[in-house]
N, C-alpha and C positions, 0 to 999 in steps of 0.2 A: 503494499500500500504506499502510496506517495506520501511524503513529508510534508505537512501545512507550511506554505511560505509564511513567514510573519510579516505585516503589513504594518508601517507606521504611518501616522497622521502627517499630514504637512505641517511645518512650522508655522509660526505667526508671519514670520518673513516671506516664507514660500506662498502661504495665502494670500497676503496682500499683493505680492508680484503676480500670481496667477490671476487674481480678480483685476488688477491693471491691464494685463496682458490680454484676457477675454474681453475687456471693455474696448480695448484698442482695436482687436479683431472686428469685434460688432461695429463700431464706428466705420472702418474700412469697408466692411461688407455693406454698409448702407451706403456709402459713396459710391461703390462698385454698382450696386442696383440702379441707383438714380443713374449713374453714367449709361448703363446697358439699356434701361428703359428711352432715355434720350435716343441713343444711336441705333437701337433695334425695335423699339415699339414694345407695348405692354405684353403682346402675346407671344413674343418671341421665345424660343427655346432658351436663349441665353438668359433672357430675364427669368424664366422659369427656373433654371438651374442656379442662378443668383438667389431667388428666394430661397429654394431648397436648402442652400448653403447656410443662409442665415437661419433657417428653421432648424437645421441640424445643430448650429451653434447653440440656439437657445435650449434644445434638448439636453445638451451636454451641460449647461448651466443647471438646469432642473435638476438633472441627475447628480452632479457634483453637491447641489443642496440636500438632496435627499439622504446622500451618502453621509453627509455630515451630520444630519439629524438622527441618522441611524447609529452613527459613532458616539454621538452624545447622550443617547437613550441607553447605550451598553455600559458607557461609562458612568452614567447617575442613574441607575435604575429607581424607579419609585417605589 
């Protein structure tokens, strides 16, 4: 049977950097989506892919929030 891998939570500095990086990516994706709409039109596949990318980033952010909530519940059981 495989040995479980020990996982460590992000440090405060890492969490702050990750939040900043994700905010920067989100801002750039918004800029890209606007540019793609201007260049290719609302219904183009390019715009659809840009929107899908932004949606994927949002799902990542939500999952990171859920993971943090689960970690906090394990660390502080009621």
